[in-house]
C-alpha positions in Angstrom: -81.7 -28.9 18.6 -82.0 -32.5 18.7 -84.0 -31.9 21.8 -87.1 -31.0 19.9 -87.2 -34.5 18.1 -88.6 -38.0 19.0 -85.9 -40.5 20.6 -86.4 -42.9 17.4 -85.4 -39.3 15.1 -82.8 -38.4 17.3 -81.2 -42.2 17.1 -81.5 -42.0 13.1 -79.8 -38.5 12.9 -77.1 -39.2 15.4 -76.3 -42.6 13.5 -76.8 -40.8 9.8 -74.5 -38.1 10.6 -72.1 -39.4 13.2 -72.8 -37.1 16.1 -71.8 -37.7 19.6 -68.4 -39.6 18.6 -70.3 -41.9 16.6 -69.3 -43.2 13.3 -71.4 -42.0 9.8 -73.9 -44.8 9.0 -75.7 -45.5 6.0 -79.6 -45.5 5.9 -79.4 -49.2 5.1 -77.1 -50.2 7.8 -79.7 -48.3 10.1 -82.7 -49.8 8.6 -81.2 -53.6 9.0 -80.1 -52.9 12.8 -83.6 -51.2 13.4 -85.5 -53.7 11.5 -87.3 -51.0 9.5 -87.0 -50.5 5.7 -84.3 -48.2 4.4 -87.2 -45.9 2.8 -88.5 -45.5 6.5 -85.4 -44.5 7.7 -85.4 -41.8 4.9 -88.6 -40.4 6.1 -87.7 -40.3 9.6 -84.4 -38.5 8.7 -86.1 -36.0 6.7 -89.1 -35.2 9.1 -86.4 -34.9 11.8 -84.2 -32.2 9.6 -87.3 -30.6 8.7 -88.3 -30.4 12.3 -84.7 -28.9 12.8 -84.7 -26.3 10.3 -88.1 -25.2 11.4 -86.9 -24.9 15.1 -83.6 -23.0 14.0 -85.7 -20.6 11.7 -88.0 -20.0 14.4 -85.5 -19.5 16.9 -82.8 -17.3 15.1 -85.3 -14.9 13.7 -84.8 -15.8 10.2 -88.7 -16.2 9.2 -89.1 -12.2 9.3 
């Protein structure tokens, strides 16, 4: 499901949840490294998770 995300969304989700053998990071840490605000990290993360959920529902036929 990560394929449907933009590169920035992918990076934030991977870092936040420790995917691909990475360590989980806080929104604050990610924001500092990417030079963006913590609230912007939060919005990007929320948008990405929503995209993943919609795709999951669509592909697995849970929207019936």
